[in-house]
DOFI-952920 format. One record per residue: residue number from 1; z, x negated, y of N, C-alpha, C, O in turn. Coordinates in nm, 2 decimals, decimal comma. Atoms other than C-alpha are relative to their C-alpha. Example, Ala and Ser with C-alpha at 12.3 -4.5 7.8 and 13.67 -1.06 7.14 Angstrom:
+-----+--------+--------+--------+--------+--------+--------+--------+--------+--------+--------+--------+--------+
:   k :     nZ :     nX :     nY :    caZ :    caX :    caY :     cZ :     cX :     cY :     oZ :     oX :     oY :
+-----+--------+--------+--------+--------+--------+--------+--------+--------+--------+--------+--------+--------+
:   1 :   0,00 :  -0,09 :  -0,12 :   0,78 :  -1,23 :  -0,45 :   0,00 :  -0,09 :   0,12 :   0,07 :  -0,19 :   0,12 :
:   2 :   0,00 :   0,09 :  -0,11 :   0,71 :  -1,37 :  -0,11 :   0,08 :   0,08 :   0,11 :   0,09 :   0,03 :   0,22 :
+-----+--------+--------+--------+--------+--------+--------+--------+--------+--------+--------+--------+--------+
END
This chain:
+-----+--------+--------+--------+--------+--------+--------+--------+--------+--------+--------+--------+--------+
:   k :     nZ :     nX :     nY :    caZ :    caX :    caY :     cZ :     cX :     cY :     oZ :     oX :     oY :
+-----+--------+--------+--------+--------+--------+--------+--------+--------+--------+--------+--------+--------+
:   1 :   0,08 :   0,04 :   0,11 :  10,64 :  -5,19 :   7,30 :   0,08 :   0,13 :  -0,14 :   0,21 :   0,14 :  -0,16 :
:   2 :  -0,03 :  -0,10 :   0,11 :  10,68 :  -4,89 :   6,99 :   0,12 :  -0,13 :  -0,05 :   0,12 :  -0,25 :  -0,07 :
:   3 :  -0,10 :   0,06 :   0,10 :  11,02 :  -4,93 :   6,80 :   0,10 :   0,15 :  -0,06 :   0,17 :   0,24 :  -0,01 :
:   4 :  -0,12 :  -0,10 :   0,08 :  11,21 :  -4,72 :   6,54 :   0,08 :   0,00 :  -0,07 :   0,06 :  -0,06 :  -0,17 :
:   5 :  -0,13 :   0,07 :   0,07 :  11,52 :  -4,74 :   6,41 :   0,03 :   0,07 :  -0,08 :   0,06 :   0,17 :   0,00 :
:   6 :  -0,10 :  -0,07 :   0,10 :  11,68 :  -4,54 :   6,10 :   0,10 :  -0,05 :   0,03 :   0,15 :  -0,14 :   0,08 :
:   7 :  -0,14 :  -0,02 :   0,03 :  11,95 :  -4,45 :   6,02 :   0,05 :   0,13 :  -0,09 :  -0,03 :   0,23 :  -0,11 :
:   8 :  -0,06 :  -0,09 :   0,09 :  12,20 :  -4,25 :   5,80 :   0,00 :  -0,01 :  -0,15 :   0,05 :   0,07 :  -0,23 :
:   9 :   0,02 :   0,05 :   0,15 :  12,12 :  -4,40 :   5,49 :   0,16 :  -0,05 :  -0,07 :   0,26 :  -0,07 :   0,00 :
:  10 :  -0,15 :  -0,01 :   0,03 :  12,41 :  -4,45 :   5,25 :   0,01 :  -0,04 :  -0,20 :  -0,07 :  -0,10 :  -0,27 :
:  11 :  -0,04 :  -0,01 :   0,13 :  12,55 :  -4,42 :   4,88 :   0,01 :   0,12 :   0,02 :   0,03 :   0,17 :   0,13 :
:  12 :  -0,01 :  -0,19 :   0,02 :  12,56 :  -4,05 :   4,72 :  -0,02 :   0,01 :  -0,13 :  -0,11 :  -0,06 :  -0,20 :
:  13 :   0,03 :  -0,08 :   0,13 :  12,60 :  -3,87 :   4,42 :  -0,12 :   0,07 :  -0,02 :  -0,20 :   0,12 :   0,06 :
:  14 :   0,14 :  -0,07 :   0,07 :  12,35 :  -3,73 :   4,20 :   0,08 :   0,16 :   0,06 :   0,20 :   0,21 :   0,04 :
:  15 :   0,03 :  -0,14 :  -0,04 :  12,29 :  -3,38 :   4,36 :   0,05 :  -0,01 :   0,17 :  -0,03 :   0,05 :   0,24 :
:  16 :   0,02 :   0,00 :  -0,12 :  12,42 :  -3,45 :   4,71 :  -0,05 :  -0,03 :   0,08 :  -0,14 :  -0,11 :   0,06 :
:  17 :   0,13 :  -0,01 :  -0,09 :  12,27 :  -3,44 :   5,02 :   0,03 :  -0,11 :   0,11 :   0,15 :  -0,14 :   0,11 :
:  18 :   0,03 :   0,05 :  -0,06 :  12,17 :  -3,69 :   5,31 :  -0,11 :   0,02 :   0,11 :  -0,22 :   0,05 :   0,07 :
:  19 :   0,07 :  -0,02 :  -0,08 :  12,03 :  -3,66 :   5,64 :  -0,09 :  -0,13 :   0,06 :  -0,01 :  -0,21 :   0,09 :
:  20 :   0,04 :   0,10 :  -0,08 :  11,83 :  -3,91 :   5,79 :  -0,06 :  -0,04 :   0,14 :  -0,17 :   0,01 :   0,15 :
:  21 :   0,08 :  -0,03 :  -0,10 :  11,72 :  -3,98 :   6,13 :  -0,09 :  -0,13 :   0,05 :  -0,06 :  -0,23 :  -0,01 :
:  22 :   0,12 :   0,05 :   0,01 :  11,42 :  -4,18 :   6,27 :   0,00 :  -0,04 :   0,19 :  -0,10 :  -0,05 :   0,26 :
:  23 :   0,06 :  -0,01 :  -0,15 :  11,46 :  -4,23 :   6,65 :  -0,06 :  -0,13 :   0,08 :  -0,03 :  -0,25 :   0,05 :
:  24 :   0,10 :   0,05 :   0,00 :  11,18 :  -4,36 :   6,84 :   0,01 :  -0,10 :   0,19 :   0,08 :  -0,13 :   0,28 :
:  25 :   0,01 :   0,13 :  -0,20 :  11,08 :  -4,59 :   7,19 :  -0,16 :  -0,02 :   0,03 :  -0,26 :   0,01 :  -0,04 :
:  26 :   0,13 :   0,02 :   0,01 :  10,80 :  -4,69 :   7,32 :  -0,15 :   0,08 :   0,04 :  -0,24 :   0,02 :   0,11 :
:  27 :   0,07 :  -0,04 :  -0,02 :  10,56 :  -4,48 :   7,33 :   0,00 :   0,18 :   0,01 :   0,10 :   0,25 :   0,00 :
:  28 :  -0,12 :  -0,17 :   0,00 :  10,51 :  -4,06 :   7,38 :   0,01 :   0,03 :  -0,15 :  -0,07 :   0,00 :  -0,24 :
:  29 :  -0,08 :  -0,04 :   0,10 :  10,71 :  -3,94 :   7,11 :  -0,12 :   0,15 :  -0,03 :  -0,20 :   0,16 :  -0,13 :
:  30 :   0,04 :  -0,09 :   0,08 :  10,56 :  -3,62 :   7,09 :  -0,23 :   0,03 :   0,01 :  -0,31 :   0,10 :   0,06 :
:  31 :   0,18 :   0,01 :  -0,08 :  10,17 :  -3,68 :   7,12 :   0,00 :  -0,04 :  -0,17 :  -0,11 :  -0,04 :  -0,22 :
:  32 :   0,06 :   0,05 :   0,17 :  10,20 :  -3,80 :   6,73 :   0,06 :   0,00 :  -0,11 :   0,18 :  -0,02 :  -0,10 :
:  33 :  -0,02 :   0,02 :   0,09 :  10,21 :  -3,79 :   6,39 :   0,15 :  -0,10 :  -0,08 :   0,15 :  -0,22 :  -0,09 :
:  34 :  -0,08 :   0,10 :   0,06 :  10,55 :  -3,91 :   6,21 :  -0,01 :   0,00 :  -0,17 :  -0,08 :   0,08 :  -0,24 :
:  35 :   0,04 :   0,04 :   0,13 :  10,56 :  -4,03 :   5,86 :   0,21 :  -0,05 :  -0,05 :   0,32 :  -0,09 :   0,00 :
:  36 :  -0,19 :   0,06 :   0,08 :  10,90 :  -4,08 :   5,61 :  -0,10 :  -0,08 :  -0,09 :  -0,22 :  -0,05 :  -0,09 :
:  37 :   0,04 :  -0,01 :   0,10 :  10,82 :  -4,28 :   5,33 :   0,10 :  -0,08 :  -0,03 :   0,21 :  -0,10 :   0,03 :
:  38 :  -0,16 :   0,01 :   0,14 :  11,02 :  -4,44 :   5,02 :  -0,06 :  -0,19 :  -0,06 :  -0,18 :  -0,20 :  -0,09 :
:  39 :   0,03 :   0,11 :   0,12 :  11,01 :  -4,83 :   4,83 :   0,10 :   0,01 :  -0,09 :   0,21 :  -0,03 :  -0,05 :
:  40 :  -0,12 :   0,04 :   0,13 :  11,22 :  -4,83 :   4,52 :  -0,03 :  -0,11 :  -0,08 :  -0,13 :  -0,17 :  -0,10 :
:  41 :   0,00 :   0,09 :   0,12 :  11,30 :  -5,05 :   4,28 :  -0,15 :  -0,05 :  -0,02 :  -0,22 :   0,04 :  -0,02 :
:  42 :   0,08 :   0,02 :   0,08 :  10,99 :  -5,28 :   4,15 :  -0,13 :   0,16 :   0,04 :  -0,23 :   0,18 :  -0,02 :
:  43 :   0,11 :  -0,11 :  -0,03 :  10,79 :  -4,93 :   4,32 :  -0,12 :  -0,06 :   0,08 :  -0,13 :  -0,18 :   0,09 :
:  44 :   0,09 :  -0,03 :  -0,14 :  10,51 :  -4,89 :   4,58 :   0,06 :   0,03 :   0,09 :   0,14 :   0,13 :   0,07 :
:  45 :  -0,06 :  -0,10 :  -0,15 :  10,61 :  -4,82 :   4,94 :  -0,11 :   0,15 :  -0,04 :  -0,23 :   0,13 :  -0,08 :
:  46 :   0,08 :  -0,11 :   0,01 :  10,47 :  -4,42 :   4,90 :   0,03 :   0,07 :   0,10 :   0,10 :   0,01 :   0,19 :
:  47 :   0,02 :  -0,10 :  -0,11 :  10,46 :  -4,17 :   5,13 :   0,09 :   0,18 :  -0,05 :   0,05 :   0,28 :  -0,11 :
:  48 :  -0,10 :  -0,12 :  -0,04 :  10,74 :  -3,89 :   5,17 :   0,02 :   0,11 :   0,03 :   0,07 :   0,20 :  -0,04 :
:  49 :   0,02 :  -0,11 :  -0,02 :  10,69 :  -3,66 :   5,37 :  -0,05 :  -0,03 :   0,19 :  -0,01 :  -0,14 :   0,24 :
:  50 :   0,06 :   0,05 :  -0,12 :  10,49 :  -3,61 :   5,76 :   0,01 :   0,09 :   0,06 :   0,02 :   0,20 :  -0,01 :
:  51 :  -0,01 :  -0,13 :  -0,14 :  10,52 :  -3,37 :   6,06 :  -0,08 :  -0,02 :   0,15 :  -0,05 :  -0,11 :   0,22 :
:  52 :   0,09 :  -0,01 :  -0,05 :  10,25 :  -3,29 :   6,29 :   0,09 :  -0,03 :   0,16 :   0,21 :  -0,03 :   0,17 :
:  53 :  -0,05 :   0,05 :  -0,11 :  10,32 :  -3,39 :   6,65 :   0,09 :   0,11 :   0,07 :   0,20 :   0,09 :   0,13 :
:  54 :  -0,14 :  -0,07 :  -0,06 :  10,47 :  -3,06 :   6,75 :   0,07 :   0,05 :  -0,11 :   0,12 :   0,14 :  -0,05 :
:  55 :   0,00 :   0,03 :   0,09 :  10,58 :  -3,03 :   6,43 :  -0,02 :   0,13 :  -0,04 :   0,08 :   0,17 :  -0,11 :
:  56 :   0,06 :  -0,15 :   0,08 :  10,43 :  -2,69 :   6,32 :  -0,04 :  -0,03 :  -0,15 :  -0,05 :   0,07 :  -0,22 :
:  57 :   0,08 :   0,00 :   0,07 :  10,28 :  -2,88 :   6,04 :   0,06 :  -0,08 :  -0,10 :   0,07 :  -0,19 :  -0,05 :
:  58 :  -0,10 :   0,10 :   0,04 :  10,48 :  -3,06 :   5,78 :  -0,13 :  -0,01 :  -0,17 :  -0,22 :   0,06 :  -0,22 :
:  59 :   0,05 :   0,08 :   0,18 :  10,35 :  -3,25 :   5,40 :   0,11 :  -0,03 :  -0,05 :   0,21 :  -0,08 :   0,00 :
:  60 :  -0,11 :   0,09 :   0,11 :  10,55 :  -3,32 :   5,11 :  -0,07 :  -0,06 :  -0,10 :  -0,18 :  -0,02 :  -0,15 :
:  61 :   0,02 :   0,00 :   0,16 :  10,54 :  -3,54 :   4,79 :   0,02 :   0,09 :  -0,05 :   0,08 :   0,17 :   0,02 :
:  62 :  -0,02 :  -0,07 :   0,12 :  10,53 :  -3,34 :   4,50 :   0,14 :   0,00 :  -0,05 :   0,21 :   0,10 :  -0,06 :
:  63 :  -0,12 :   0,06 :   0,02 :  10,81 :  -3,53 :   4,41 :   0,12 :   0,02 :   0,07 :   0,22 :  -0,01 :   0,00 :
:  64 :  -0,09 :  -0,05 :  -0,09 :  11,05 :  -3,40 :   4,71 :   0,01 :   0,20 :   0,04 :   0,10 :   0,27 :   0,09 :
:  65 :   0,02 :  -0,09 :  -0,07 :  10,92 :  -3,10 :   4,78 :   0,11 :   0,17 :  -0,06 :   0,11 :   0,22 :  -0,17 :
:  66 :  -0,09 :  -0,07 :   0,02 :  11,17 :  -2,82 :   4,80 :   0,16 :   0,01 :   0,01 :   0,24 :   0,10 :   0,01 :
:  67 :  -0,13 :   0,05 :   0,02 :  11,46 :  -3,05 :   4,80 :   0,02 :  -0,08 :   0,14 :   0,14 :  -0,12 :   0,17 :
:  68 :  -0,02 :   0,06 :  -0,12 :  11,35 :  -3,22 :   5,15 :  -0,07 :   0,06 :   0,08 :  -0,15 :   0,15 :   0,06 :
:  69 :   0,04 :  -0,10 :  -0,07 :  11,30 :  -3,12 :   5,46 :  -0,01 :  -0,11 :   0,14 :   0,09 :  -0,17 :   0,18 :
:  70 :   0,05 :   0,04 :  -0,08 :  11,10 :  -3,29 :   5,74 :   0,04 :   0,08 :   0,15 :   0,01 :   0,20 :   0,17 :
:  71 :   0,04 :  -0,09 :  -0,12 :  11,18 :  -3,21 :   6,10 :   0,04 :  -0,10 :   0,13 :   0,11 :  -0,20 :   0,11 :
:  72 :   0,06 :   0,08 :  -0,08 :  11,10 :  -3,35 :   6,45 :   0,14 :   0,08 :   0,15 :   0,18 :   0,20 :   0,15 :
:  73 :  -0,06 :  -0,07 :  -0,10 :  11,34 :  -3,31 :   6,79 :  -0,12 :  -0,05 :   0,12 :  -0,10 :  -0,17 :   0,14 :
:  74 :   0,05 :   0,11 :  -0,08 :  11,09 :  -3,43 :   7,07 :   0,05 :   0,00 :   0,15 :  -0,02 :  -0,05 :   0,24 :
:  75 :  -0,06 :   0,08 :  -0,13 :  11,34 :  -3,44 :   7,36 :   0,10 :  -0,07 :  -0,02 :   0,17 :  -0,13 :   0,06 :
:  76 :  -0,11 :   0,16 :   0,04 :  11,56 :  -3,67 :   7,15 :  -0,07 :  -0,08 :  -0,01 :  -0,01 :  -0,19 :  -0,02 :
:  77 :   0,08 :   0,09 :   0,09 :  11,25 :  -3,85 :   7,03 :   0,04 :  -0,06 :  -0,13 :   0,05 :  -0,18 :  -0,16 :
:  78 :  -0,06 :   0,08 :   0,10 :  11,40 :  -3,87 :   6,71 :  -0,06 :   0,10 :  -0,13 :  -0,06 :   0,22 :  -0,10 :
:  79 :   0,04 :  -0,05 :   0,18 :  11,26 :  -3,74 :   6,31 :   0,05 :   0,03 :  -0,07 :  -0,01 :  -0,02 :  -0,17 :
:  80 :  -0,09 :  -0,03 :   0,16 :  11,47 :  -3,62 :   6,04 :  -0,03 :   0,01 :  -0,10 :  -0,12 :   0,10 :  -0,10 :
:  81 :  -0,01 :  -0,03 :   0,11 :  11,47 :  -3,62 :   5,71 :   0,13 :   0,03 :  -0,11 :   0,19 :  -0,06 :  -0,17 :
:  82 :  -0,08 :   0,01 :   0,08 :  11,70 :  -3,43 :   5,50 :   0,00 :   0,07 :  -0,12 :  -0,05 :   0,18 :  -0,14 :
:  83 :   0,03 :   0,02 :   0,08 :  11,73 :  -3,49 :   5,20 :   0,12 :   0,11 :  -0,12 :   0,25 :   0,11 :  -0,10 :
:  84 :  -0,09 :  -0,06 :   0,03 :  11,89 :  -3,24 :   4,97 :   0,02 :   0,00 :  -0,18 :  -0,09 :  -0,02 :  -0,23 :
:  85 :   0,00 :  -0,05 :   0,15 :  12,00 :  -3,19 :   4,56 :  -0,05 :  -0,12 :  -0,05 :  -0,12 :  -0,11 :  -0,16 :
:  86 :   0,08 :   0,16 :   0,03 :  11,89 :  -3,60 :   4,55 :   0,06 :   0,00 :  -0,20 :   0,13 :   0,05 :  -0,28 :
:  87 :  -0,02 :   0,06 :   0,15 :  11,87 :  -3,77 :   4,22 :  -0,08 :  -0,13 :   0,03 :  -0,15 :  -0,16 :   0,12 :
:  88 :  -0,03 :   0,14 :   0,01 :  11,90 :  -4,12 :   4,08 :  -0,13 :  -0,07 :   0,08 :  -0,14 :  -0,15 :   0,17 :
:  89 :   0,12 :   0,06 :  -0,03 :  11,55 :  -4,17 :   4,10 :  -0,06 :   0,00 :   0,22 :  -0,15 :  -0,05 :   0,30 :
:  90 :   0,07 :   0,01 :  -0,21 :  11,52 :  -4,11 :   4,54 :   0,06 :  -0,13 :   0,02 :   0,02 :  -0,18 :   0,13 :
:  91 :  -0,03 :   0,16 :  -0,04 :  11,69 :  -4,49 :   4,52 :  -0,13 :  -0,04 :   0,03 :  -0,24 :  -0,07 :  -0,04 :
:  92 :   0,10 :   0,13 :  -0,06 :  11,50 :  -4,67 :   4,77 :   0,00 :  -0,01 :   0,11 :   0,05 :   0,09 :   0,17 :
:  93 :  -0,05 :   0,00 :  -0,11 :  11,48 :  -4,79 :   5,10 :  -0,11 :   0,08 :   0,06 :  -0,22 :   0,08 :   0,00 :
:  94 :   0,02 :  -0,10 :  -0,06 :  11,37 :  -4,53 :   5,32 :  -0,09 :  -0,04 :   0,15 :  -0,03 :  -0,11 :   0,23 :
:  95 :   0,03 :   0,06 :  -0,15 :  11,16 :  -4,60 :   5,64 :  -0,10 :   0,11 :   0,10 :  -0,17 :   0,20 :   0,05 :
:  96 :   0,09 :  -0,16 :  -0,09 :  10,98 :  -4,35 :   5,94 :  -0,15 :  -0,12 :  -0,01 :  -0,17 :  -0,22 :  -0,08 :
:  97 :   0,16 :   0,08 :  -0,01 :  10,61 :  -4,50 :   6,01 :  -0,03 :   0,11 :   0,14 :   0,02 :   0,22 :   0,15 :
:  98 :   0,12 :  -0,08 :  -0,11 :  10,39 :  -4,37 :   6,34 :  -0,14 :  -0,05 :  -0,03 :  -0,15 :  -0,11 :  -0,13 :
:  99 :   0,12 :   0,08 :   0,02 :  10,02 :  -4,48 :   6,38 :  -0,06 :   0,02 :   0,15 :  -0,11 :   0,12 :   0,20 :
: 100 :   0,05 :  -0,01 :  -0,12 :   9,92 :  -4,54 :   6,69 :  -0,11 :  -0,14 :   0,08 :  -0,08 :  -0,26 :   0,08 :
: 101 :   0,15 :   0,09 :  -0,04 :   9,56 :  -4,71 :   6,86 :  -0,02 :  -0,06 :  -0,09 :  -0,05 :  -0,18 :  -0,08 :
: 102 :   0,07 :   0,10 :   0,13 :   9,49 :  -4,78 :   6,46 :   0,08 :  -0,08 :  -0,01 :   0,02 :  -0,18 :  -0,06 :
: 103 :  -0,11 :   0,08 :   0,05 :   9,80 :  -4,96 :   6,41 :   0,12 :   0,10 :  -0,01 :   0,15 :   0,20 :   0,06 :
: 104 :  -0,14 :  -0,05 :   0,05 :  10,12 :  -4,88 :   6,20 :   0,08 :  -0,08 :   0,06 :   0,11 :  -0,19 :   0,09 :
: 105 :  -0,17 :   0,07 :  -0,04 :  10,43 :  -4,88 :   6,31 :   0,14 :   0,05 :  -0,10 :   0,19 :   0,16 :  -0,12 :
: 106 :  -0,11 :   0,01 :   0,09 :  10,71 :  -4,94 :   6,10 :   0,15 :  -0,04 :   0,10 :   0,17 :  -0,11 :   0,20 :
: 107 :  -0,11 :   0,05 :  -0,08 :  11,10 :  -4,91 :   6,16 :   0,08 :  -0,09 :  -0,14 :   0,04 :  -0,10 :  -0,25 :
: 108 :  -0,06 :   0,11 :   0,16 :  11,33 :  -5,17 :   5,93 :   0,03 :   0,05 :  -0,06 :   0,03 :  -0,02 :  -0,16 :
: 109 :   0,01 :  -0,09 :   0,16 :  11,39 :  -4,88 :   5,66 :   0,18 :  -0,01 :   0,02 :   0,24 :  -0,11 :   0,06 :
: 110 :  -0,15 :  -0,05 :   0,07 :  11,77 :  -4,74 :   5,57 :   0,01 :   0,02 :  -0,12 :  -0,06 :   0,11 :  -0,16 :
: 111 :   0,03 :  -0,05 :   0,16 :  11,87 :  -4,78 :   5,17 :   0,10 :   0,11 :  -0,02 :   0,22 :   0,09 :   0,00 :
: 112 :  -0,04 :  -0,09 :   0,14 :  11,96 :  -4,46 :   4,96 :   0,00 :  -0,02 :  -0,09 :  -0,10 :  -0,02 :  -0,16 :
: 113 :  -0,06 :  -0,06 :   0,13 :  12,17 :  -4,47 :   4,70 :   0,03 :   0,06 :  -0,07 :   0,16 :   0,07 :  -0,07 :
: 114 :  -0,05 :  -0,13 :   0,08 :  12,17 :  -4,20 :   4,45 :   0,09 :  -0,05 :  -0,16 :   0,04 :  -0,03 :  -0,27 :
: 115 :  -0,07 :   0,02 :   0,13 :  12,47 :  -4,32 :   4,18 :   0,10 :   0,06 :  -0,02 :   0,15 :   0,11 :   0,08 :
: 116 :  -0,16 :  -0,08 :   0,04 :  12,79 :  -4,15 :   4,01 :   0,03 :  -0,19 :  -0,05 :   0,14 :  -0,22 :  -0,09 :
+-----+--------+--------+--------+--------+--------+--------+--------+--------+--------+--------+--------+--------+
END
């Protein structure tokens, strides 16, 4: 079955960096678009970034453009989110997601807290 496991979250000061990872299994990873979403306190879940199956195309929310980078390693079945210049408003639970056979699959999420 499809499994997505995020890691790499934590507490970081404003201006700092984190790299999130999402390890995938149970499907042909290299054939599917992968996405990162986040849900901040009292907010709806929102799309942060997405990457095509081959990694050649990426898309970002305006709020993270120029600060976050999504990438993938199809040999390792892993998608990454490099987050730089973090701001307090980036505080959220970050989830990776894929869509297969008309169904969305989500990881359990990893908490990112940006605070001094």
